[in-house]
C-alpha positions as a Python dict, from the first residue, in 0.01 Angstrom:
ca = {
    (1, 'X'): (0, 0, 0),
    (2, 'X'): (-230, 235, 203),
    (3, 'X'): (-566, 94, 319),
    (4, 'X'): (-705, 400, 478),
    (5, 'X'): (-754, 737, 325),
    (6, 'X'): (-861, 1059, 480),
    (7, 'X'): (-1159, 1095, 282),
    (8, 'X'): (-1287, 753, 429),
    (9, 'X'): (-1243, 857, 771),
    (10, 'X'): (-1569, 843, 1019),
    (11, 'X'): (-1601, 950, 1369),
    (12, 'X'): (-1504, 625, 1607),
    (13, 'X'): (-1266, 468, 1353),
    (14, 'X'): (-970, 315, 1434),
    (15, 'X'): (-654, 430, 1222),
    (16, 'X'): (-314, 265, 1175),
    (17, 'X'): (-144, 367, 842),
    (18, 'X'): (104, 584, 706),
    (19, 'X'): (48, 949, 627),
    (20, 'X'): (255, 1241, 554),
    (21, 'X'): (290, 1522, 828),
    (22, 'X'): (246, 1852, 679),
    (23, 'X'): (251, 2071, 1017),
    (24, 'X'): (357, 2025, 1391),
    (25, 'X'): (332, 2235, 1667),
    (26, 'X'): (431, 2160, 2058),
    (27, 'X'): (165, 2322, 2274),
    (28, 'X'): (29, 2334, 2614),
    (29, 'X'): (-328, 2234, 2720),
    (30, 'X'): (-517, 2448, 2956),
    (31, 'X'): (-466, 2210, 3226),
    (32, 'X'): (-100, 2245, 3203),
    (33, 'X'): (-28, 1931, 2983),
    (34, 'X'): (176, 1918, 2658),
    (35, 'X'): (48, 1802, 2312),
    (36, 'X'): (147, 1786, 1965),
    (37, 'X'): (-80, 1948, 1716),
    (38, 'X'): (-24, 1800, 1375),
    (39, 'X'): (-173, 1826, 1019),
    (40, 'X'): (-169, 1468, 849),
    (41, 'X'): (-276, 1390, 506),
    (42, 'X'): (-282, 1192, 172),
    (43, 'X'): (-378, 1205, -160),
    (44, 'X'): (-750, 1231, -44),
    (45, 'X'): (-717, 1517, 181),
    (46, 'X'): (-588, 1628, 530),
    (47, 'X'): (-694, 1614, 891),
    (48, 'X'): (-593, 1788, 1205),
    (49, 'X'): (-441, 1542, 1458),
    (50, 'X'): (-353, 1574, 1845),
    (51, 'X'): (-111, 1364, 2068),
    (52, 'X'): (-186, 1432, 2416),
    (53, 'X'): (60, 1416, 2722),
    (54, 'X'): (307, 1424, 2429),
    (55, 'X'): (688, 1468, 2497),
    (56, 'X'): (947, 1718, 2356),
    (57, 'X'): (1125, 1425, 2245),
    (58, 'X'): (843, 1278, 2050),
    (59, 'X'): (789, 1631, 1901),
    (60, 'X'): (1177, 1633, 1794),
    (61, 'X'): (1146, 1277, 1648),
    (62, 'X'): (845, 1300, 1439),
    (63, 'X'): (903, 1419, 1096),
    (64, 'X'): (738, 1736, 933),
    (65, 'X'): (828, 1663, 589),
    (66, 'X'): (830, 1319, 569),
    (67, 'X'): (618, 998, 628),
    (68, 'X'): (435, 903, 985),
    (69, 'X'): (324, 528, 1094),
    (70, 'X'): (32, 647, 1315),
    (71, 'X'): (-203, 461, 1536),
    (72, 'X'): (-505, 666, 1649),
    (73, 'X'): (-897, 699, 1654),
    (74, 'X'): (-1090, 955, 1467),
    (75, 'X'): (-1315, 1173, 1682),
    (76, 'X'): (-1565, 1476, 1607),
    (77, 'X'): (-1465, 1814, 1766),
    (78, 'X'): (-1660, 2137, 1686),
    (79, 'X'): (-1829, 1970, 1415),
    (80, 'X'): (-1524, 1864, 1226),
    (81, 'X'): (-1318, 1533, 1241),
    (82, 'X'): (-973, 1498, 1415),
    (83, 'X'): (-754, 1217, 1483),
    (84, 'X'): (-647, 1147, 1812),
    (85, 'X'): (-290, 988, 1795),
    (86, 'X'): (-202, 713, 2039),
    (87, 'X'): (166, 671, 1883),
    (88, 'X'): (342, 743, 1567),
    (89, 'X'): (687, 678, 1428),
    (90, 'X'): (888, 802, 1124),
    (91, 'X'): (840, 571, 849),
    (92, 'X'): (1091, 499, 560),
    (93, 'X'): (982, 692, 234),
    (94, 'X'): (1141, 454, 9),
    (95, 'X'): (904, 194, 68),
    (96, 'X'): (591, 447, -8),
    (97, 'X'): (428, 523, -329),
    (98, 'X'): (442, 916, -320),
    (99, 'X'): (115, 915, -560),
    (100, 'X'): (-69, 759, -273),
    (101, 'X'): (-23, 1060, -62),
    (102, 'X'): (-2, 1370, -302),
    (103, 'X'): (-301, 1519, -422),
    (104, 'X'): (-371, 1467, -792),
    (105, 'X'): (-584, 1623, -1056),
    (106, 'X'): (-935, 1493, -1091),
    (107, 'X'): (-893, 1413, -1485),
    (108, 'X'): (-641, 1124, -1568),
    (109, 'X'): (-301, 1287, -1712),
    (110, 'X'): (-337, 1059, -2021),
    (111, 'X'): (-705, 1203, -2119),
    (112, 'X'): (-598, 1551, -2069),
    (113, 'X'): (-232, 1493, -2240),
    (114, 'X'): (-427, 1359, -2552),
    (115, 'X'): (-640, 1656, -2571),
    (116, 'X'): (-346, 1891, -2540),
    (117, 'X'): (-167, 1687, -2807),
    (118, 'X'): (-489, 1723, -3033),
    (119, 'X'): (-487, 2102, -2988),
    (120, 'X'): (-114, 2131, -3082),
    (121, 'X'): (-124, 1901, -3377),
    (122, 'X'): (-327, 2162, -3526),
    (123, 'X'): (-35, 2397, -3563),
    (124, 'X'): (50, 2462, -3929),
    (125, 'X'): (379, 2638, -3891),
    (126, 'X'): (636, 2386, -3974),
    (127, 'X'): (909, 2543, -3725),
    (128, 'X'): (664, 2570, -3456),
    (129, 'X'): (544, 2226, -3515),
    (130, 'X'): (904, 2091, -3507),
    (131, 'X'): (958, 2247, -3165),
    (132, 'X'): (639, 2120, -3004),
    (133, 'X'): (699, 1768, -3166),
    (134, 'X'): (1054, 1788, -3018),
    (135, 'X'): (883, 1802, -2676),
    (136, 'X'): (574, 1582, -2729),
    (137, 'X'): (773, 1315, -2847),
    (138, 'X'): (1046, 1328, -2592),
    (139, 'X'): (932, 1069, -2328),
    (140, 'X'): (1161, 1207, -2027),
    (141, 'X'): (1020, 1574, -2083),
    (142, 'X'): (646, 1431, -2132),
    (143, 'X'): (661, 1199, -1815),
    (144, 'X'): (764, 1487, -1596),
    (145, 'X'): (529, 1759, -1757),
    (146, 'X'): (227, 1493, -1718),
    (147, 'X'): (305, 1462, -1331),
    (148, 'X'): (449, 1815, -1252),
    (149, 'X'): (248, 2039, -1010),
    (150, 'X'): (191, 2410, -1145),
    (151, 'X'): (283, 2536, -780),
    (152, 'X'): (361, 2514, -414),
    (153, 'X'): (21, 2631, -266),
    (154, 'X'): (-174, 2909, -474),
    (155, 'X'): (-308, 2713, -774),
    (156, 'X'): (-301, 2344, -948),
    (157, 'X'): (-56, 2245, -641),
    (158, 'X'): (-96, 1879, -727),
    (159, 'X'): (19, 1600, -943),
    (160, 'X'): (-80, 1663, -1299),
    (161, 'X'): (-163, 2034, -1216),
    (162, 'X'): (88, 2167, -1451),
    (163, 'X'): (-86, 1965, -1732),
    (164, 'X'): (-422, 2052, -1617),
    (165, 'X'): (-323, 2420, -1609),
    (166, 'X'): (-187, 2420, -1960),
    (167, 'X'): (-458, 2245, -2130),
    (168, 'X'): (-695, 2503, -1973),
    (169, 'X'): (-488, 2778, -2124),
    (170, 'X'): (-480, 2595, -2454),
    (171, 'X'): (-860, 2565, -2462),
    (172, 'X'): (-896, 2961, -2391),
    (173, 'X'): (-606, 3048, -2659),
    (174, 'X'): (-808, 2849, -2914),
    (175, 'X'): (-1128, 3031, -2835),
    (176, 'X'): (-939, 3369, -2845),
    (177, 'X'): (-795, 3309, -3174),
    (178, 'X'): (-1147, 3241, -3301),
    (179, 'X'): (-1255, 3579, -3193),
    (180, 'X'): (-936, 3791, -3312),
    (181, 'X'): (-780, 3657, -3638),
    (182, 'X'): (-487, 3880, -3632),
    (183, 'X'): (-339, 3672, -3328),
    (184, 'X'): (-83, 3411, -3449),
    (185, 'X'): (-250, 3098, -3312),
    (186, 'X'): (58, 2879, -3372),
    (187, 'X'): (290, 3119, -3196),
    (188, 'X'): (26, 3159, -2898),
    (189, 'X'): (2, 2773, -2840),
    (190, 'X'): (385, 2741, -2844),
    (191, 'X'): (376, 3003, -2570),
    (192, 'X'): (119, 2811, -2373),
    (193, 'X'): (312, 2481, -2370),
    (194, 'X'): (639, 2637, -2270),
    (195, 'X'): (544, 2923, -2054),
    (196, 'X'): (560, 2702, -1753),
    (197, 'X'): (778, 2414, -1855),
    (198, 'X'): (1042, 2511, -1653),
    (199, 'X'): (847, 2426, -1348),
    (200, 'X'): (941, 2040, -1433),
    (201, 'X'): (1278, 2128, -1267),
    (202, 'X'): (1197, 2410, -1043),
    (203, 'X'): (958, 2175, -827),
    (204, 'X'): (961, 1809, -710),
    (205, 'X'): (784, 1554, -520),
    (206, 'X'): (988, 1439, -259),
    (207, 'X'): (770, 1340, -64),
    (208, 'X'): (587, 1678, -69),
    (209, 'X'): (567, 1947, -347),
    (210, 'X'): (874, 2157, -268),
    (211, 'X'): (1113, 2370, -458),
    (212, 'X'): (1448, 2207, -601),
    (213, 'X'): (1799, 2398, -542),
    (214, 'X'): (1785, 2463, -921),
    (215, 'X'): (1444, 2591, -874),
    (216, 'X'): (1542, 2825, -596),
    (217, 'X'): (1854, 2943, -748),
    (218, 'X'): (1709, 3019, -1126),
    (219, 'X'): (1333, 2997, -1097),
    (220, 'X'): (1101, 2860, -1374),
    (221, 'X'): (1103, 3150, -1585),
    (222, 'X'): (1484, 3114, -1667),
    (223, 'X'): (1456, 2765, -1665),
    (224, 'X'): (1183, 2755, -1916),
    (225, 'X'): (1354, 2993, -2131),
    (226, 'X'): (1670, 2829, -2151),
    (227, 'X'): (1501, 2500, -2228),
    (228, 'X'): (1269, 2673, -2525),
    (229, 'X'): (1614, 2804, -2694),
    (230, 'X'): (1795, 2484, -2636),
    (231, 'X'): (1511, 2307, -2826),
    (232, 'X'): (1502, 2580, -3102),
    (233, 'X'): (1873, 2567, -3136),
    (234, 'X'): (1859, 2200, -3229),
    (235, 'X'): (1607, 2232, -3513),
    (236, 'X'): (1828, 2331, -3832),
    (237, 'X'): (1734, 2648, -3993),
    (238, 'X'): (1499, 2787, -3712),
    (239, 'X'): (1409, 3157, -3754),
    (240, 'X'): (1593, 3386, -3509),
    (241, 'X'): (1298, 3606, -3500),
    (242, 'X'): (1070, 3327, -3416),
    (243, 'X'): (1304, 3221, -3166),
    (244, 'X'): (1303, 3547, -2988),
    (245, 'X'): (939, 3579, -3005),
    (246, 'X'): (889, 3243, -2826),
    (247, 'X'): (1142, 3323, -2571),
    (248, 'X'): (975, 3641, -2510),
    (249, 'X'): (671, 3487, -2425),
    (250, 'X'): (835, 3283, -2172),
    (251, 'X'): (1011, 3555, -2014),
    (252, 'X'): (740, 3808, -2007),
    (253, 'X'): (452, 3564, -1903),
    (254, 'X'): (391, 3680, -1558),
    (255, 'X'): (335, 4011, -1687),
    (256, 'X'): (499, 4265, -1482),
    (257, 'X'): (864, 4309, -1314),
    (258, 'X'): (711, 4275, -958),
    (259, 'X'): (600, 3919, -1035),
    (260, 'X'): (909, 3809, -1162),
    (261, 'X'): (914, 3867, -1545),
    (262, 'X'): (1247, 4043, -1661),
    (263, 'X'): (1079, 4196, -1954),
    (264, 'X'): (724, 4337, -1993),
    (265, 'X'): (514, 4147, -2296),
    (266, 'X'): (584, 4356, -2592),
    (267, 'X'): (400, 4127, -2874),
    (268, 'X'): (17, 4054, -2930),
    (269, 'X'): (80, 3694, -2856),
    (270, 'X'): (293, 3768, -2533),
    (271, 'X'): (24, 4010, -2389),
    (272, 'X'): (-268, 3737, -2449),
    (273, 'X'): (-52, 3461, -2297),
    (274, 'X'): (17, 3657, -1965),
    (275, 'X'): (-370, 3726, -1925),
    (276, 'X'): (-481, 3371, -2029),
    (277, 'X'): (-221, 3254, -1762),
    (278, 'X'): (-360, 3490, -1493),
    (279, 'X'): (-736, 3399, -1574),
    (280, 'X'): (-667, 3026, -1545),
    (281, 'X'): (-468, 3087, -1220),
    (282, 'X'): (-717, 3338, -1073),
    (283, 'X'): (-1009, 3109, -1150),
    (284, 'X'): (-855, 2812, -1011),
    (285, 'X'): (-790, 2992, -654),
    (286, 'X'): (-1136, 3121, -667),
    (287, 'X'): (-1281, 2781, -721),
    (288, 'X'): (-1068, 2603, -472),
    (289, 'X'): (-1128, 2861, -208),
    (290, 'X'): (-1508, 2857, -279),
    (291, 'X'): (-1519, 2477, -264),
    (292, 'X'): (-1364, 2513, 88),
    (293, 'X'): (-1594, 2761, 215),
    (294, 'X'): (-1897, 2569, 91),
    (295, 'X'): (-1783, 2253, 265),
    (296, 'X'): (-1757, 2457, 600),
    (297, 'X'): (-2097, 2602, 537),
    (298, 'X'): (-1962, 2970, 476),
    (299, 'X'): (-2081, 3214, 205),
    (300, 'X'): (-1736, 3376, 210),
    (301, 'X'): (-1381, 3246, 147),
    (302, 'X'): (-1093, 3281, 386),
    (303, 'X'): (-910, 3605, 340),
    (304, 'X'): (-650, 3537, 63),
    (305, 'X'): (-334, 3763, 140),
    (306, 'X'): (-198, 3759, -217),
    (307, 'X'): (-522, 3882, -356),
    (308, 'X'): (-594, 4137, -79),
    (309, 'X'): (-942, 4020, -46),
    (310, 'X'): (-1206, 3746, 28),
    (311, 'X'): (-1438, 3615, -220),
    (312, 'X'): (-1831, 3588, -172),
    (313, 'X'): (-1969, 3242, -303),
    (314, 'X'): (-2326, 3284, -181),
    (315, 'X'): (-2550, 3018, -117),
    (316, 'X'): (-2509, 3029, 271),
    (317, 'X'): (-2739, 3285, 386),
    (318, 'X'): (-2642, 3294, 763),
    (319, 'X'): (-2305, 3127, 700),
    (320, 'X'): (-2099, 3424, 816),
    (321, 'X'): (-1765, 3513, 733),
    (322, 'X'): (-1413, 3367, 868),
    (323, 'X'): (-1186, 3529, 1080),
    (324, 'X'): (-971, 3771, 894),
    (325, 'X'): (-918, 4107, 779),
    (326, 'X'): (-1221, 4316, 769),
    (327, 'X'): (-1386, 4356, 435),
}
């Protein structure tokens, strides 16, 4: 078991423990000597690391997608902590608990799952309830769903991120249905549960969050649509029109062809599902970026390429703007 976590590091601390290596680069210092630049991490966070007077053999030996047993000392450089590595060696991940190394949702999965089940149990349609129950009562599915991330980098990219994202969407969907009585609440909630269900096979934690071969080849939209269709096919007498509506929501939830949806949303529930999904994803991206900016004493976030902007978070009158494309 790990004894030292990044969040507990203080300047001057001696470190000897296992970490995940996320990045590495072989560089040359101003004095001409070589060094290795690393990003190491665990479930509590990441830290930049340096190994001075490094050799190319060390660089080639150290993993960039696995575990390293690291010995070193924490120092402060330009107001930030960094780890000066004295030595490091590959560590067999078979002896590591992956949940000690990957970030996870702040709220326990059991609590989020209980709330999601309560919302879904309010479904009145016998057919849709049978579909939902076939998933909620499937232990293998729920175990994967409760631990899966919702992304690699952009949003909810941590253990139980998919569950957190789905629960937030279910809350929003329930509120919207209270405002617009013409929305089919049962259908919309089924779409919320199923829209990203394919991610349980698209991604894996081995040891970092990565795409599986199946995920690369098929993508979570196809995988999720197939999963939904198979579940409904297994329910005797399930309505073909209802099946088409649910599969359509899964296929169209990205909203545009350019974002991976083979069809555009063409029902009210599909349209709302797309926007609810987008609201939660974009809000999460903003909140995570704002938190990072505030921790660094900045009033603007980093430049976000996929959104083609940076965001103003306020609170730091002279905090300035990070390097990046001009506003």
